[in-house]
N, CA and C atoms as an extended XYZ file, in Angstrom:
318
Properties=species:S:1:pos:R:3:atomname:S:1:resname:S:1:resid:I:1 pbc="F F F"
N         0.844       -1.174        0.000 N   MET     1
C         0.000       -0.001        0.001 CA  MET     1
C         0.892        1.243        0.001 C   MET     1
N         0.619        2.150       -0.909 N   GLY     2
C         1.405        3.364       -1.012 CA  GLY     2
C         0.989        4.396        0.021 C   GLY     2
N         1.839        5.392        0.176 N   ILE     3
C         1.567        6.448        1.152 CA  ILE     3
C         0.319        7.241        0.771 C   ILE     3
N         0.099        7.462       -0.536 N   TYR     4
C        -1.100        8.188       -0.968 CA  TYR     4
C        -2.355        7.401       -0.637 C   TYR     4
N        -2.308        6.100       -0.847 N   THR     5
C        -3.451        5.256       -0.530 CA  THR     5
C        -3.719        5.274        0.970 C   THR     5
N        -2.666        5.185        1.742 N   LEU     6
C        -2.809        5.218        3.195 CA  LEU     6
C        -3.435        6.535        3.651 C   LEU     6
N        -2.903        7.656        3.162 N   LEU     7
C        -3.448        8.958        3.547 CA  LEU     7
C        -4.885        9.115        3.074 C   LEU     7
N        -5.165        8.670        1.844 N   GLY     8
C        -6.518        8.761        1.321 CA  GLY     8
C        -7.499        7.934        2.127 C   GLY     8
N        -7.105        6.713        2.464 N   ASN     9
C        -7.984        5.851        3.264 CA  ASN     9
C        -8.195        6.395        4.671 C   ASN     9
N        -7.247        7.163        5.149 N   LEU    10
C        -7.342        7.723        6.496 CA  LEU    10
C        -8.175        9.005        6.522 C   LEU    10
N        -7.859        9.946        5.640 N   PHE    11
C        -8.439       11.284        5.738 CA  PHE    11
C        -9.713       11.504        4.925 C   PHE    11
N        -9.904       10.813        3.822 N   ILE    12
C       -11.099       11.064        3.015 CA  ILE    12
C       -12.378       10.682        3.771 C   ILE    12
N       -12.460        9.498        4.351 N   PRO    13
C       -13.698        9.184        5.089 CA  PRO    13
C       -13.778        9.841        6.466 C   PRO    13
N       -12.642       10.297        7.007 N   ARG    14
C       -12.597       10.910        8.339 CA  ARG    14
C       -11.727       12.174        8.288 C   ARG    14
N       -12.230       13.242        7.657 N   PRO    15
C       -11.388       14.435        7.474 CA  PRO    15
C       -10.985       15.118        8.774 C   PRO    15
N       -11.747       14.911        9.831 N   TRP    16
C       -11.401       15.531       11.116 CA  TRP    16
C       -10.105       14.981       11.693 C   TRP    16
N        -9.647       13.835       11.202 N   LEU    17
C        -8.359       13.303       11.672 CA  LEU    17
C        -7.182       14.171       11.228 C   LEU    17
N        -7.388       14.984       10.203 N   ALA    18
C        -6.324       15.899        9.767 CA  ALA    18
C        -6.085       16.994       10.797 C   ALA    18
N        -6.989       17.122       11.750 N   LEU    19
C        -6.770       18.093       12.822 CA  LEU    19
C        -5.688       17.629       13.793 C   LEU    19
N        -5.412       16.328       13.826 N   ILE    20
C        -4.381       15.812       14.735 CA  ILE    20
C        -2.999       16.352       14.368 C   ILE    20
N        -2.545       16.229       13.101 N   PRO    21
C        -1.250       16.845       12.788 CA  PRO    21
C        -1.285       18.363       12.909 C   PRO    21
N        -2.433       18.981       12.630 N   ALA    22
C        -2.538       20.439       12.796 CA  ALA    22
C        -2.314       20.813       14.255 C   ALA    22
N        -2.929       20.080       15.149 N   LEU    23
C        -2.755       20.326       16.579 CA  LEU    23
C        -1.327       20.015       17.024 C   LEU    23
N        -0.777       18.922       16.525 N   PHE    24
C         0.597       18.533       16.854 CA  PHE    24
C         1.582       19.648       16.490 C   PHE    24
N         1.501       20.141       15.247 N   PHE    25
C         2.412       21.204       14.828 CA  PHE    25
C         2.095       22.520       15.528 C   PHE    25
N         0.827       22.756       15.849 N   GLY    26
C         0.460       23.959       16.587 CA  GLY    26
C         1.048       23.976       17.988 C   GLY    26
N         0.991       22.838       18.664 N   VAL    27
C         1.583       22.745       20.011 CA  VAL    27
C         3.102       22.902       19.938 C   VAL    27
N         3.716       22.263       18.940 N   LEU    28
C         5.163       22.432       18.775 CA  LEU    28
C         5.523       23.891       18.510 C   LEU    28
N         4.705       24.577       17.704 N   TYR    29
C         4.965       26.004       17.459 CA  TYR    29
C         4.832       26.800       18.755 C   TYR    29
N         3.818       26.493       19.529 N   TRP    30
C         3.588       27.208       20.776 CA  TRP    30
C         4.786       27.063       21.708 C   TRP    30
N         5.431       25.896       21.680 N   ARG    31
C         6.576       25.642       22.557 CA  ARG    31
C         7.895       26.167       21.978 C   ARG    31
N         8.072       26.098       20.656 N   ARG    32
C         9.375       26.405       20.054 CA  ARG    32
C         9.424       27.677       19.220 C   ARG    32
N         8.299       28.145       18.737 N   ARG    33
C         8.192       29.395       17.965 CA  ARG    33
C         9.006       29.395       16.673 C   ARG    33
N         8.988       28.288       15.951 N   HIS    34
C         9.632       28.251       14.634 CA  HIS    34
C         8.560       28.423       13.563 C   HIS    34
N         8.840       29.291       12.607 N   LYS    35
C         7.835       29.615       11.593 CA  LYS    35
C         7.402       28.407       10.770 C   LYS    35
N         8.311       27.476       10.531 N   THR    36
C         7.932       26.308        9.738 CA  THR    36
C         6.883       25.462       10.459 C   THR    36
N         6.889       25.487       11.769 N   LEU    37
C         5.897       24.725       12.525 CA  LEU    37
C         4.507       25.323       12.385 C   LEU    37
N         4.405       26.643       12.405 N   ILE    38
C         3.087       27.268       12.254 CA  ILE    38
C         2.596       27.128       10.811 C   ILE    38
N         3.526       27.131        9.859 N   VAL    39
C         3.133       26.901        8.464 CA  VAL    39
C         2.578       25.491        8.303 C   VAL    39
N         3.234       24.516        8.914 N   ALA    40
C         2.747       23.135        8.849 CA  ALA    40
C         1.390       23.012        9.538 C   ALA    40
N         1.227       23.642       10.692 N   ALA    41
C        -0.053       23.586       11.409 CA  ALA    41
C        -1.164       24.215       10.576 C   ALA    41
N        -0.894       25.373        9.990 N   ALA    42
C        -1.906       26.050        9.186 CA  ALA    42
C        -2.244       25.255        7.928 C   ALA    42
N        -1.245       24.641        7.325 N   THR    43
C        -1.478       23.840        6.126 CA  THR    43
C        -2.362       22.639        6.429 C   THR    43
N        -2.078       21.947        7.519 N   TRP    44
C        -2.909       20.806        7.906 CA  TRP    44
C        -4.316       21.256        8.282 C   TRP    44
N        -4.442       22.394        8.938 N   LEU    45
C        -5.757       22.913        9.292 CA  LEU    45
C        -6.564       23.249        8.035 C   LEU    45
N        -5.930       23.917        7.086 N   LEU    46
C        -6.613       24.239        5.830 CA  LEU    46
C        -7.006       22.979        5.075 C   LEU    46
N        -6.131       21.980        5.079 N   TYR    47
C        -6.467       20.719        4.435 CA  TYR    47
C        -7.654       20.054        5.130 C   TYR    47
N        -7.697       20.087        6.453 N   ALA    48
C        -8.818       19.486        7.191 CA  ALA    48
C       -10.135       20.162        6.819 C   ALA    48
N       -10.119       21.479        6.737 N   VAL    49
C       -11.328       22.215        6.351 CA  VAL    49
C       -11.719       21.871        4.915 C   VAL    49
N       -10.760       21.872        4.024 N   TYR    50
C       -11.020       21.542        2.615 CA  TYR    50
C       -11.587       20.130        2.477 C   TYR    50
N       -10.960       19.181        3.145 N   GLU    51
C       -11.421       17.792        3.045 CA  GLU    51
C       -12.810       17.631        3.661 C   GLU    51
N       -13.088       18.365        4.731 N   TYR    52
C       -14.405       18.293        5.350 CA  TYR    52
C       -15.483       18.846        4.415 C   TYR    52
N       -15.164       19.931        3.706 N   THR    53
C       -16.156       20.479        2.766 CA  THR    53
C       -16.435       19.501        1.629 C   THR    53
N       -15.431       18.737        1.225 N   LEU    54
C       -15.661       17.718        0.214 CA  LEU    54
C       -16.450       16.547        0.795 C   LEU    54
N       -16.149       16.195        2.021 N   TYR    55
C       -16.864       15.117        2.707 CA  TYR    55
C       -18.361       15.445        2.828 C   TYR    55
N       -18.659       16.697        3.133 N   ARG    56
C       -20.046       17.138        3.260 CA  ARG    56
C       -20.695       17.436        1.904 C   ARG    56
N       -19.931       17.312        0.815 N   ARG    57
C       -20.392       17.555       -0.559 CA  ARG    57
C       -20.762       19.021       -0.794 C   ARG    57
N       -20.059       19.923       -0.112 N   TRP    58
C       -20.297       21.340       -0.314 CA  TRP    58
C       -19.514       21.865       -1.511 C   TRP    58
N       -18.361       21.278       -1.797 N   LEU    59
C       -17.535       21.752       -2.913 CA  LEU    59
C       -17.663       20.904       -4.169 C   LEU    59
N       -18.367       19.827       -4.092 N   CYS    60
C       -18.550       19.005       -5.289 CA  CYS    60
C       -20.030       18.664       -5.425 C   CYS    60
N       -20.418       18.384       -6.634 N   SER    61
C       -21.833       18.158       -6.892 CA  SER    61
C       -22.263       16.716       -6.656 C   SER    61
N       -21.441       15.914       -6.088 N   GLY    62
C       -21.813       14.543       -5.789 CA  GLY    62
C       -20.847       13.518       -6.333 C   GLY    62
N       -20.088       13.853       -7.348 N   GLU    63
C       -19.127       12.916       -7.927 CA  GLU    63
C       -17.720       13.370       -7.568 C   GLU    63
N       -17.281       12.952       -6.388 N   CYS    64
C       -15.956       13.335       -5.897 CA  CYS    64
C       -15.037       12.121       -5.837 C   CYS    64
N       -15.311       11.116       -6.606 N   ASN    65
C       -14.549        9.873       -6.506 CA  ASN    65
C       -13.161        9.984       -7.120 C   ASN    65
N       -12.989       10.788       -8.137 N   ILE    66
C       -11.675       10.948       -8.757 CA  ILE    66
C       -11.045       12.203       -8.167 C   ILE    66
N       -10.085       11.995       -7.290 N   ARG    67
C        -9.487       13.100       -6.543 CA  ARG    67
C        -8.079       13.405       -7.049 C   ARG    67
N        -7.997       14.020       -8.193 N   VAL    68
C        -6.716       14.393       -8.780 CA  VAL    68
C        -6.027       15.454       -7.924 C   VAL    68
N        -6.797       16.230       -7.202 N   ASP    69
C        -6.230       17.261       -6.333 CA  ASP    69
C        -5.292       16.681       -5.275 C   ASP    69
N        -5.532       15.439       -4.898 N   LEU    70
C        -4.701       14.815       -3.864 CA  LEU    70
C        -3.296       14.505       -4.364 C   LEU    70
N        -3.129       14.423       -5.684 N   LEU    71
C        -1.783       14.224       -6.241 CA  LEU    71
C        -0.898       15.438       -5.999 C   LEU    71
N        -1.502       16.576       -5.751 N   LEU    72
C        -0.756       17.782       -5.397 CA  LEU    72
C        -0.758       18.016       -3.882 C   LEU    72
N        -1.898       17.782       -3.261 N   LEU    73
C        -2.027       18.086       -1.839 CA  LEU    73
C        -1.190       17.182       -0.938 C   LEU    73
N        -1.222       15.887       -1.184 N   TYR    74
C        -0.484       14.982       -0.301 CA  TYR    74
C         1.025       15.200       -0.353 C   TYR    74
N         1.626       15.343       -1.535 N   PRO    75
C         3.070       15.654       -1.516 CA  PRO    75
C         3.375       16.977       -0.827 C   PRO    75
N         2.509       17.981       -1.024 N   ALA    76
C         2.738       19.275       -0.368 CA  ALA    76
C         2.657       19.134        1.149 C   ALA    76
N         1.644       18.417        1.633 N   LEU    77
C         1.517       18.203        3.075 CA  LEU    77
C         2.723       17.458        3.639 C   LEU    77
N         3.164       16.442        2.915 N   LEU    78
C         4.307       15.653        3.385 CA  LEU    78
C         5.596       16.471        3.388 C   LEU    78
N         5.824       17.260        2.345 N   VAL    79
C         7.043       18.073        2.261 CA  VAL    79
C         7.045       19.141        3.348 C   VAL    79
N         5.918       19.801        3.533 N   ILE    80
C         5.840       20.844        4.566 CA  ILE    80
C         6.028       20.242        5.955 C   ILE    80
N         5.401       19.099        6.198 N   SER    81
C         5.540       18.436        7.500 CA  SER    81
C         6.979       17.993        7.741 C   SER    81
N         7.587       17.411        6.723 N   LEU    82
C         8.970       16.965        6.849 CA  LEU    82
C         9.911       18.146        7.069 C   LEU    82
N         9.693       19.228        6.354 N   ALA    83
C        10.528       20.424        6.532 CA  ALA    83
C        10.395       20.967        7.953 C   ALA    83
N         9.183       20.978        8.490 N   ALA    84
C         8.970       21.473        9.852 CA  ALA    84
C         9.654       20.567       10.868 C   ALA    84
N         9.561       19.266       10.673 N   LEU    85
C        10.205       18.338       11.607 CA  LEU    85
C        11.727       18.419       11.537 C   LEU    85
N        12.264       18.575       10.331 N   ILE    86
C        13.713       18.725       10.189 CA  ILE    86
C        14.175       20.018       10.834 C   ILE    86
N        13.440       21.094       10.626 N   ARG    87
C        13.784       22.381       11.234 CA  ARG    87
C        13.766       22.275       12.756 C   ARG    87
N        12.774       21.590       13.294 N   LEU    88
C        12.691       21.398       14.735 CA  LEU    88
C        13.857       20.558       15.240 C   LEU    88
N        14.169       19.486       14.541 N   LEU    89
C        15.277       18.627       14.936 CA  LEU    89
C        16.599       19.379       14.921 C   LEU    89
N        16.838       20.174       13.893 N   LEU    90
C        18.068       20.964       13.823 CA  LEU    90
C        18.157       21.969       14.967 C   LEU    90
N        17.038       22.586       15.308 N   ALA    91
C        17.027       23.543       16.422 CA  ALA    91
C        17.317       22.847       17.743 C   ALA    91
N        16.745       21.670       17.938 N   VAL    92
C        16.992       20.922       19.176 CA  VAL    92
C        18.456       20.494       19.254 C   VAL    92
N        18.996       20.007       18.140 N   LEU    93
C        20.409       19.610       18.127 CA  LEU    93
C        21.329       20.800       18.357 C   LEU    93
N        21.003       21.928       17.769 N   ARG    94
C        21.801       23.135       17.959 CA  ARG    94
C        21.773       23.574       19.420 C   ARG    94
N        20.603       23.516       20.030 N   ARG    95
C        20.478       23.897       21.440 CA  ARG    95
C        21.258       22.932       22.332 C   ARG    95
N        21.192       21.647       22.023 N   ALA    96
C        21.923       20.654       22.817 CA  ALA    96
C        23.429       20.854       22.663 C   ALA    96
N        23.881       21.174       21.456 N   ARG    97
C        25.305       21.400       21.236 CA  ARG    97
C        25.777       22.633       21.999 C   ARG    97
N        24.974       23.693       21.973 N   LYS    98
C        25.338       24.905       22.727 CA  LYS    98
C        25.387       24.628       24.221 C   LYS    98
N        24.438       23.838       24.705 N   ALA    99
C        24.417       23.511       26.128 CA  ALA    99
C        25.635       22.689       26.505 C   ALA    99
N        26.031       21.748       25.652 N   SER   100
C        27.193       20.923       25.987 CA  SER   100
C        28.486       21.735       25.885 C   SER   100
N        28.552       22.663       24.936 N   GLU   101
C        29.744       23.508       24.817 CA  GLU   101
C        29.876       24.443       25.994 C   GLU   101
N        28.757       25.004       26.455 N   SER   102
C        28.833       25.917       27.595 CA  SER   102
C        29.113       25.134       28.890 C   SER   102
N        28.680       23.877       28.959 N   GLY   103
C        28.966       23.046       30.120 CA  GLY   103
C        30.416       22.619       30.184 C   GLY   103
N        31.044       22.403       29.026 N   VAL   104
C        32.444       21.996       28.967 CA  VAL   104
C        33.343       23.177       29.308 C   VAL   104
N        32.966       24.362       28.880 N   ALA   105
C        33.789       25.534       29.116 CA  ALA   105
C        33.773       25.958       30.583 C   ALA   105
N        32.778       25.584       31.309 N   ALA   106
C        32.661       26.042       32.694 CA  ALA   106
C        33.571       25.327       33.627 C   ALA   106
């Protein structure tokens, strides 16, 4: 099973689950204040709203079975999420390195 299939099977029938990564990145932003984290949170939130409107059939007239839009949305969500996590990891490593350097110098 591919990642697109997994994401589609998860979020299309249950679009509110996209709020979980939005909340995850939002909490991380609240704690660390990195712009990439708030971008990831906002992107997931917008995707959750968009997917919910499709789920409720507000944006489509009833035939929403062919979702070509997901070929663009899922890679974008994954790239933004990965970039935010890498940025967070680099910041944590940088902070740990500074702490160890200041501890050695003392």
